[in-house]
C-alpha positions in Angstrom: 0.0 0.0 0.0 1.4 3.4 -1.0 1.3 6.1 1.6 1.0 9.7 0.3 3.1 12.3 1.9 1.2 14.4 4.4 1.7 17.6 2.5 0.3 16.1 -0.7 -2.8 14.8 1.1 -3.4 18.2 2.6 -3.1 19.8 -0.9 -5.6 17.3 -2.4 -8.1 18.0 0.4 -7.7 21.7 -0.1 -8.2 21.4 -3.9 -11.3 19.2 -3.4 -12.7 21.7 -0.9 -12.1 24.6 -3.3 -13.7 22.7 -6.1 -16.8 21.9 -4.0 -17.0 25.6 -3.0 -16.9 26.7 -6.6 -19.7 24.2 -7.5 -21.7 25.4 -4.5 -21.2 29.1 -5.6 -22.2 28.3 -9.2 -25.3 26.5 -8.0 -26.3 29.5 -5.8 -25.7 31.8 -8.8 -27.9 29.6 -11.0 -30.6 29.4 -8.4 -30.5 33.2 -8.0 -30.6 33.7 -11.7 -33.6 31.3 -12.0 -35.3 33.0 -9.0 -34.8 36.4 -10.6 -36.1 35.2 -14.0 -39.2 33.7 -12.4 -39.8 36.9 -10.5 -39.5 38.9 -13.7 -41.9 36.6 -15.5 -44.2 36.6 -12.4 -44.4 40.4 -12.4 -44.9 40.9 -16.1 -48.1 42.8 -17.1 -48.7 40.2 -19.8 -50.3 36.9 -18.9 -47.6 34.2 -19.1 -47.7 30.5 -18.5 -45.5 27.5 -19.5 -46.4 23.9 -20.2 -44.3 20.7 -20.6 -44.6 18.2 -23.4 -47.6 16.7 -21.8 -49.3 20.1 -21.8 -49.2 20.3 -18.0 -48.6 23.7 -16.4 -45.0 24.4 -15.2 -45.2 28.2 -14.8 -48.1 30.6 -14.1 -47.4 34.3 -13.5 -49.2 36.8 -11.4 -51.3 38.4 -14.2 -52.8 35.1 -15.4 -53.4 34.2 -11.7 -55.6 37.2 -11.3 -57.5 36.6 -14.6 -58.4 32.9 -13.9 -58.6 33.3 -10.1 -56.1 30.5 -9.3 -52.6 30.5 -7.8 -49.5 28.7 -9.1 -49.5 26.1 -6.4 -53.2 25.2 -7.3 -52.5 24.7 -11.0 -48.9 23.4 -11.1 -48.7 20.1 -13.1 -52.4 20.3 -13.9 -53.4 20.0 -17.6 -53.5 23.5 -19.1 -56.8 22.8 -20.8 -58.5 22.5 -17.4 -57.3 25.9 -16.3 -57.1 28.1 -19.4 -60.0 28.6 -21.8 -59.4 30.4 -25.1 -62.2 30.9 -27.7 -62.6 32.8 -30.9 -65.2 35.6 -31.3 -67.6 33.2 -32.8 -67.4 31.0 -29.6 -65.3 28.3 -31.2 -62.9 26.8 -28.7 -59.1 27.1 -29.3 -57.0 24.1 -28.7 -53.5 24.7 -27.2 -52.1 22.4 -29.9 -52.8 25.2 -32.5 -50.0 27.3 -31.2 -47.9 25.4 -28.7 -44.7 23.5 -29.7 -45.0 24.9 -33.2 -41.7 25.5 -35.1 -41.0 29.1 -36.0 -41.4 28.5 -39.8 -44.8 26.9 -39.2 -46.2 29.5 -36.8 -49.3 31.5 -37.7 -50.4 34.8 -36.3 -53.0 34.3 -33.6 -54.7 37.6 -32.6 -58.0 38.6 -31.2 -58.7 35.4 -29.1 -60.8 35.7 -26.0 -59.3 34.5 -22.7 -62.1 33.5 -20.3 -61.6 35.0 -16.8 -63.2 34.4 -13.4 -65.0 37.8 -13.6 -64.3 39.2 -17.1 -63.2 38.0 -20.5 -60.2 39.5 -22.2 -59.1 39.9 -25.8 -55.6 38.7 -26.2 -52.9 38.3 -28.9 -51.0 35.0 -28.3 -47.3 34.3 -28.9 -45.5 31.1 -28.0 -41.9 30.0 -27.9 -40.3 26.6 -27.4 -37.7 26.5 -24.5 -34.9 24.0 -25.1 -33.2 23.2 -21.8 -29.7 21.7 -21.7 -31.2 18.8 -19.7 -34.7 17.5 -19.3 -37.8 17.9 -21.5 -38.6 21.0 -23.6 -41.3 23.4 -22.5 -43.5 25.9 -24.3 -43.7 29.5 -23.0 -46.9 31.3 -23.9 -47.4 35.0 -23.7 -50.8 36.6 -24.0 -51.0 40.4 -24.5 -54.2 42.1 -23.3 -55.7 44.1 -26.2 -59.2 44.5 -24.7 -59.1 48.3 -24.7 -58.0 48.4 -28.3 -60.8 46.0 -29.3 -63.3 48.1 -27.4 -62.2 51.3 -29.1 -62.3 49.5 -32.5 -65.8 48.3 -31.8 -66.9 51.7 -30.7 -65.5 53.1 -33.9 -67.2 50.5 -36.0 -70.5 51.1 -34.2 -70.2 54.8 -34.8 -69.5 54.3 -38.5 -72.5 51.9 -38.8 -74.9 54.2 -36.9 -73.7 57.3 -38.8 -74.0 55.5 -42.1 -77.5 54.4 -41.4 -78.5 58.0 -40.3 -76.9 59.5 -43.4 -78.4 57.2 -46.0 -82.0 58.3 -45.6 -81.4 62.1 -46.1 -78.9 61.4 -48.9 -81.6 59.3 -50.7 -84.1 62.1 -50.3 -81.6 64.6 -51.7 -80.9 62.3 -54.6 -84.7 62.0 -55.4 -85.2 65.8 -55.3 -82.2 66.3 -57.6 -83.6 63.8 -60.0 -86.9 65.7 -60.0 -85.1 68.9 -60.7 -83.1 67.4 -63.5 -86.3 65.9 -65.0 -87.9 69.3 -65.1 -90.5 68.5 -62.4 -90.0 71.9 -60.9 -89.8 73.8 -64.1 -87.3 74.2 -66.9 -83.7 74.7 -65.9 -81.1 76.8 -67.7 -78.0 74.9 -69.1 -75.9 76.2 -66.2 -78.5 75.2 -63.6 -78.7 71.7 -65.2 -74.9 71.4 -65.0 -75.0 72.3 -61.2 -77.8 69.7 -60.6 -75.9 67.0 -62.5 -72.7 67.7 -60.5 -74.7 67.6 -57.2 -76.4 64.3 -58.3 -72.9 62.8 -59.0 -71.7 63.9 -55.6 -74.8 62.4 -54.0 -74.2 59.1 -55.8 -70.6 58.9 -54.6 -71.7 59.6 -51.0 -74.4 56.9 -51.2 -71.8 54.5 -52.6 -69.5 55.2 -49.7 -72.3 54.8 -47.2 -73.4 51.4 -48.7 -69.8 50.2 -48.8 -69.3 51.2 -45.1 -72.5 49.4 -44.2 -71.4 46.2 -46.0 -68.1 46.2 -44.2 -69.8 46.8 -40.9 -72.2 43.9 -41.4 -69.3 41.6 -42.2 -67.3 42.7 -39.2 -70.3 42.2 -36.9 -71.1 38.8 -38.4 -74.5 39.9 -39.8 -73.8 39.2 -43.5 -74.8 35.9 -45.0 -73.0 34.2 -47.9 -75.4 32.0 -49.7 -73.4 29.3 -51.6 -75.0 27.7 -54.6 -73.9 26.2 -58.0 -73.7 29.0 -60.6 -73.2 29.0 -64.4 -70.5 31.5 -65.2 -71.4 32.0 -68.8 -74.8 33.4 -68.2 -73.8 35.3 -65.1 -70.9 37.2 -66.9 -72.7 37.8 -70.1 -75.8 39.2 -68.3 -73.6 41.5 -66.2 -71.5 42.7 -69.2 -74.7 43.8 -71.1 -75.3 46.3 -68.3 -72.1 48.2 -69.3 -72.9 48.6 -73.0 -74.0 52.2 -72.7 -70.9 53.2 -70.6 -68.5 51.5 -73.0 -70.2 53.3 -76.0 -69.9 56.7 -74.2 -66.1 56.2 -74.0 -65.7 54.4 -77.3 -64.4 51.3 -75.6 -64.8 47.7 -76.7 -66.0 45.3 -74.1 -65.9 41.6 -74.9 -65.7 38.3 -73.2 -64.2 34.9 -73.9 -65.8 32.2 -71.8 -65.6 28.6 -73.0 -69.0 27.0 -73.2 -67.6 23.9 -71.4 -66.4 26.0 -68.4 -67.6 24.2 -65.3 -70.1 25.7 -62.8 -68.7 27.3 -59.7 -69.9 27.4 -56.0 -70.5 31.0 -55.1 -73.1 33.5 -53.8 -74.8 34.7 -57.0 -75.6 38.2 -55.7 -72.1 38.8 -54.3 -70.6 37.4 -57.5 -72.5 40.0 -59.6 -71.3 42.7 -57.3 -67.7 41.5 -57.7 -67.9 41.5 -61.5 -69.7 44.9 -61.6 -67.0 46.4 -59.4 -64.1 45.1 -61.3 -65.5 45.9 -64.8 -66.6 49.3 -63.5 -63.1 50.0 -62.4 -61.7 48.9 -65.7 -64.0 51.2 -67.6 -63.3 54.1 -65.2 -59.6 53.9 -65.7 -59.5 53.2 -69.4 -59.8 56.0 -71.9 -59.2 54.0 -75.1 -58.9 50.4 -76.2 -60.8 47.5 -74.7 -61.9 45.6 -71.7 -61.8 41.8 -71.9 -63.2 39.2 -69.6 -61.9 35.6 -69.7 -62.3 32.4 -67.7 -60.3 29.3 -67.5 -60.0 26.2 -65.4 -56.9 25.8 -63.2 -55.6 23.0 -61.0 -57.1 22.0 -57.7 -60.7 22.3 -59.1 -60.9 26.1 -59.5 -62.0 28.5 -62.2 -60.0 31.7 -62.8 -61.9 34.8 -64.0 -59.7 37.7 -65.4 -60.7 41.3 -66.2 -58.1 42.8 -68.5 -58.0 46.5 -69.6 -55.8 48.7 -71.7 -56.0 51.6 -69.3 -53.8 53.6 -66.9 -52.1 50.7 -65.3 -50.6 50.5 -61.8 -47.1 51.4 -60.6 -45.3 48.6 -58.8 -45.0 50.6 -55.6 -48.8 51.1 -55.6 -49.7 47.4 -55.7 -49.5 47.2 -51.9 -52.3 49.8 -51.5 -54.8 47.6 -53.2 -57.4 45.4 -51.4 -57.2 47.5 -48.2 -59.7 49.9 -46.7 -59.5 53.2 -48.5 -56.8 51.8 -50.7 -56.9 54.3 -53.5 -53.9 55.0 -55.7 -52.6 58.5 -55.0 -49.8 58.8 -57.5 -51.9 61.1 -59.6 -54.4 63.7 -58.4 -56.1 63.5 -61.8 -56.6 59.8 -61.4 -58.1 60.1 -58.0 -60.3 63.0 -59.1 -61.5 61.0 -62.1 -62.2 57.9 -60.2 -64.5 59.3 -57.6 -64.3 56.0 -55.8 -64.6 55.3 -52.1 -61.4 53.2 -51.8 -63.5 50.4 -50.3 -64.6 48.5 -53.4 -61.5 46.2 -53.8 -61.5 45.6 -50.1 -65.1 44.3 -50.2 -64.3 42.3 -53.4 -61.4 40.6 -51.5 -63.7 39.8 -48.5 -66.4 38.3 -50.7 -64.0 36.2 -52.8 -62.1 34.8 -49.7 -65.4 34.0 -48.0 -66.5 32.0 -51.0 -63.3 29.9 -50.9 -61.4 31.8 -53.7 -58.5 34.2 -54.1 -58.1 37.5 -55.7 -55.1 39.3 -57.3 -53.8 41.9 -59.8 -51.0 42.3 -62.3 -49.8 45.3 -64.3 -46.7 46.0 -66.3 -46.7 49.6 -65.0 -48.3 53.0 -65.7 -50.2 53.3 -68.9 -49.7 49.5 -69.6 -53.1 48.3 -68.6 -54.2 46.1 -65.7 -55.5 42.6 -65.1 -57.6 41.8 -62.0 -58.4 38.2 -61.5 -60.1 36.0 -59.0 -60.8 32.3 -58.5 -63.8 30.3 -57.4 -64.1 26.6 -56.5 -65.8 24.1 -58.8 -66.5 21.8 -55.9 -68.3 22.4 -52.6 -65.8 23.4 -49.8 -66.2 22.9 -46.1 -66.9 25.9 -43.9 -63.4 25.8 -42.4 -62.0 26.0 -46.0 -64.2 29.0 -46.8 -63.9 31.3 -43.8 -61.0 33.7 -44.0 -58.5 32.5 -41.4 -56.2 35.5 -42.1 -58.8 37.9 -40.7 -60.6 36.2 -37.7 -62.4 39.4 -36.8 -64.6 39.1 -39.9 -67.4 36.6 -39.3 -69.6 35.7 -42.2 -72.5 33.3 -41.9 -72.3 30.8 -44.7 -75.4 29.0 -46.1 -75.6 26.5 -48.8 -78.4 25.8 -51.3 -79.5 22.2 -51.2 -78.1 20.2 -54.0 -79.9 17.3 -55.7 -78.5 14.4 -57.6 -80.3 11.9 -59.8 
């Protein structure tokens, strides 16, 4: 047996003691860092909780404790679904699997959910992150930002617009009627100058009524009071009937308006009234922004059982930097005062077109080679019946449209 010198034994003991002290200090530092991190999370104004891979709660901060009326020690290791209730505005329950443990590239924006509380409900925007520890199982940290006040302000604004629009429509309709009677000579003959004034006033009234009607349409969609009635529609008759309504306007501007719809084009599933509105809006825009040349409407079948309808014009075109303005509220093109003045539009038409198309299961888009190079607006519609989950616009959960289907019969 080898006997170590006394001095070497003492040095080994001293080294081991120092090493143990270092480990102890590091553990204290880690514990302090963890305690501080937990305190910071606990004191955040946002509601924060964490779950493990079994969806059991591992962290529950002060804010969410107050909302659901339960303390951390009451909910620790309980299934999160038993403690936290999230729903959409239409009352549909939200499963935690929709946003927990989702990789960054697959994440989707989840805004405007309702967090059920013990006394009040809260609108929240949800964000989740996966925590990868050096040891042990991964966890998911969920942060919910309270946007209740913003939602309330937005609702108050929408209610104000809706009420104001309703109150304005009646007097504007009366003004329009009296202007028509003046123009028709019901109150006596007018001088050419007086007739010019009456016509300009009538045009201004028409624009105001169009704005009011557009605002009311959007308000109904945002409040879930608009119904989309899905039925099988023949495109050929629908487009040809609509185009005939524009014959006079095209002749006034010396424009050629034609369509190329194959007779074998399949029927589509859509709301007939909304589809007419879409076609009228897009063709009306094409005529409005075209001074010479032609407007052409085409239809073709595309993969995945859809039909693509295109409205092509030889008009003013769209600059590349202005593309992003389209399909948004009040998204008019402002690169030219003359264009805006000539259009007389509300800036809501394309936004409404987009909402209609997406809630019928299709898509909408635009292409243009630039200014004075013409424009092509297109949209797609399904040739097979889609499920409601495929039709509703998931990108804008605030918009709730009731979808009805006409009964279909087969022999």
